[in-house]
C-alpha positions in Angstrom: 126.3 79.7 102.0 127.3 81.2 105.4 125.0 83.9 106.6 126.3 87.3 107.8 125.4 88.2 111.3 123.9 91.7 111.5 122.7 93.2 114.8 120.1 95.5 113.2 118.7 95.6 109.7 116.4 98.4 108.5 114.5 98.1 105.2 111.9 100.5 103.8 110.0 101.2 100.5 110.0 97.6 99.2 106.6 98.2 97.5 105.6 94.6 97.3 102.7 94.2 94.8 104.1 96.7 92.2 106.0 96.0 89.1 109.0 98.1 90.2 109.7 96.0 93.3 113.0 94.0 93.1 111.6 91.1 95.2 114.0 88.5 93.8 117.1 90.6 94.7 115.7 91.4 98.2 115.1 87.7 98.8 118.7 86.9 98.0 119.8 89.5 100.5 117.5 88.3 103.2 118.7 84.8 102.7 122.3 85.9 103.0 121.9 87.5 106.6 120.8 86.7 110.0 119.6 89.9 111.7 119.3 90.3 115.4 116.5 92.8 114.9 114.7 93.4 111.6 112.9 96.8 111.2 110.5 97.3 108.2 110.2 101.0 108.0 107.1 101.6 105.9 105.7 101.0 102.4 106.7 97.3 102.5 103.4 96.3 100.9 102.0 98.8 98.5 98.4 98.8 99.3 97.7 101.9 97.4 98.6 100.2 94.1 97.6 96.7 95.1 96.1 94.7 92.2 94.5 91.3 92.7 96.0 90.3 89.3 99.6 91.1 90.4 101.3 89.6 93.5 103.9 87.2 92.0 105.4 84.2 94.0 108.6 86.2 94.4 106.8 88.8 96.4 105.1 86.2 98.5 108.5 84.5 99.2 109.7 87.9 100.7 106.7 87.8 103.1 107.4 84.2 103.9 111.1 84.9 104.6 110.2 87.6 107.0 107.8 85.3 108.8 110.5 82.7 109.1 112.5 85.2 111.1 109.4 85.6 113.3 109.2 81.9 113.6 112.8 81.8 114.8 112.0 84.5 117.5 113.9 87.3 115.8 112.2 90.7 116.7 110.6 92.1 113.6 109.1 95.5 113.7 106.8 96.6 110.9 106.3 100.3 110.9 103.6 101.7 108.8 104.1 104.1 105.8 101.9 106.0 103.5 101.5 103.3 101.0 100.5 100.8 103.6 98.7 103.4 105.9 95.7 101.1 106.0 97.6 99.1 108.5 97.8 102.0 111.0 94.4 101.0 112.4 96.1 97.7 113.6 98.9 99.6 115.4 100.2 97.7 118.4 99.2 94.4 116.9 101.6 91.7 117.9 102.1 88.0 116.8 105.1 86.3 118.3 108.0 88.4 117.8 106.3 90.6 115.2 105.0 94.0 116.2 103.1 96.4 114.0 103.7 100.0 115.0 103.6 103.5 113.6 106.9 104.5 115.1 109.6 103.2 117.2 112.2 104.4 119.7 114.9 102.0 120.3 117.9 101.9 122.6 121.0 100.9 120.7 124.1 100.6 122.8 123.0 103.4 125.2 121.9 105.8 122.3 118.3 106.5 121.4 117.1 106.0 117.9 113.8 107.5 116.7 112.6 105.4 113.8 109.6 106.2 111.5 108.7 106.2 107.8 108.8 109.9 107.3 105.6 110.7 105.3 104.5 113.1 108.1 106.9 115.6 106.7 105.4 115.4 103.2 103.0 118.4 102.8 101.5 116.6 99.7 100.7 113.6 101.8 99.2 115.6 104.6 96.9 117.9 102.5 96.6 116.4 99.0 96.6 112.6 99.3 94.8 112.3 95.9 97.8 114.2 94.3 100.3 112.0 96.2 98.5 108.8 94.9 98.5 110.1 91.4 102.2 110.9 91.7 102.7 107.2 93.0 101.0 105.8 89.8 103.2 108.2 87.7 106.3 106.9 89.6 105.4 103.4 89.0 104.9 104.1 85.2 108.3 105.9 85.1 109.9 102.8 86.7 108.3 100.5 84.0 109.5 102.8 81.2 113.0 102.9 82.8 113.1 99.1 83.0 112.3 98.9 79.2 114.9 101.5 78.3 117.6 99.8 80.5 116.8 96.6 78.7 117.6 98.3 75.3 120.7 99.9 76.8 122.0 96.6 78.0 121.3 95.0 74.6 123.6 97.5 73.0 126.3 97.4 75.6 125.5 100.7 77.4 125.3 101.3 81.2 121.9 101.5 82.8 120.4 104.7 83.8 117.8 105.9 86.4 115.2 108.5 85.3 114.1 109.0 88.9 117.6 109.6 90.3 118.4 112.0 87.5 115.2 114.0 88.3 116.0 114.1 91.9 119.5 115.2 91.4 118.8 117.8 88.7 115.5 119.4 89.4 115.7 122.2 91.9 112.4 121.5 93.7 113.2 117.8 94.1 116.7 118.6 95.5 115.0 121.2 97.9 112.4 118.6 99.0 115.0 116.1 100.0 117.1 118.6 101.8 114.2 120.0 103.7 113.0 116.5 104.6 116.4 115.6 106.1 116.7 118.9 107.9 113.2 118.8 109.4 113.8 115.2 110.6 117.1 116.3 112.1 115.8 119.4 113.8 113.0 117.5 115.5 115.3 114.7 116.5 117.7 117.2 118.1 114.9 118.9 119.9 113.9 115.5 121.4 117.5 114.7 122.2 117.7 111.6 120.1 121.0 110.3 118.8 119.8 108.8 115.5 116.8 109.6 113.4 116.1 106.8 110.8 113.6 107.4 108.0 112.5 106.0 104.6 109.8 107.5 102.3 112.0 109.6 99.9 113.9 106.6 98.4 117.2 108.2 99.0 119.8 106.2 100.9 121.8 108.4 103.3 123.9 108.4 106.4 125.2 111.7 107.7 125.6 113.9 110.8 123.5 116.9 110.8 124.3 119.9 113.1 121.7 122.8 113.3 123.6 125.0 115.8 121.5 123.7 118.8 122.9 120.1 118.6 123.7 117.2 116.3 122.1 114.1 115.3 122.9 111.2 112.9 120.4 111.1 110.2 119.9 107.7 108.3 117.8 106.7 105.4 117.4 103.1 104.3 116.6 104.0 100.7 114.4 101.5 98.8 114.1 98.3 96.8 112.7 99.8 93.6 115.8 101.6 92.4 118.5 101.9 95.1 118.3 98.4 96.4 119.8 99.4 99.8 119.4 98.7 103.5 120.8 100.1 106.7 122.9 97.8 108.9 124.2 98.1 112.3 127.1 96.0 113.6 129.7 96.4 116.3 128.7 99.9 117.0 128.8 101.2 113.4 126.0 102.0 110.9 126.5 101.4 107.3 124.5 101.5 104.0 124.3 98.2 102.3 124.0 98.3 98.5 122.9 95.2 96.6 125.4 94.0 94.0 124.4 91.1 91.7 128.0 89.8 91.4 128.0 89.0 95.2 125.3 86.4 94.5 126.6 85.0 91.4 126.4 81.2 91.8 126.2 79.2 94.9 123.0 80.6 96.5 120.7 79.2 93.9 121.5 75.7 95.0 120.1 76.4 98.3 116.9 77.9 97.1 114.8 74.7 96.7 115.8 73.3 100.1 115.1 76.6 101.9 111.8 77.1 100.0 110.7 73.7 101.1 111.4 74.6 104.8 109.4 77.8 104.3 106.3 76.0 102.9 104.8 75.6 106.3 104.4 79.3 106.7 102.8 79.8 103.3 99.1 79.4 104.5 99.8 81.5 107.6 101.2 84.4 105.5 98.2 84.4 103.2 95.7 84.4 106.2 97.7 87.2 107.9 97.9 89.3 104.8 94.3 88.9 103.9 93.3 89.7 107.5 95.2 92.9 107.7 94.5 94.2 104.2 91.3 92.7 103.1 92.9 91.7 99.9 93.2 88.3 98.2 96.4 86.7 96.8 96.0 84.5 93.9 98.5 81.7 92.9 100.6 82.7 89.8 
């Protein structure tokens, strides 16, 4: 299967180590592209909800795929988020082409991009972390319930639904939070004279120009790999929101999986050592 050449790929809110993470779908996407630069914009490994009893092989394969890019010399930036904030003490860590940072300013074809996770705009995160952690547990439980309901809906021939998306689009406070988040990011970016501001955190894929009367900026959000299954891609001077569609990967790719996994085995031990070193956690074989 020919790989798509993409100049820049931005992923966020993968939440490896949680039941809601769509690691298998993400792996298919990663195997279908060859990025010039890969930016992991926070909440990649969910250290908040990490359980020693749950880190399946599919999640480990995502890490191995990322490290394969590093082995090929592709620049990979891991920007920390709130769910992997324990990694912030290792900011400026480098290993080959892998760089661990809290934020990133990148020159893209003569334009400046300000890239960071976005949890600094979340008042709950700043002043009531225990409440934010409780909310994360509730969100993960909602995703599990949603998965079960969608299984039943599929069995009776009905379309799937997303509880979280319905809440975000119908609850006034949730809509206001998203709007305030986007506006705040845009206002600061305009003040700092950036051309792009790229965030994650709110699990809401978006790409739009925001004008506050003092200037304008392109606001982008890469969404997540729990519900939206989206990424940001930059190619030939244009940004786009990629949305995973199962039909694009029906047949063909599975034949390559065994061969590619064998090629990745050499990085398996290195991934375990790096992960355990940074998080202090242990990964068990499943």
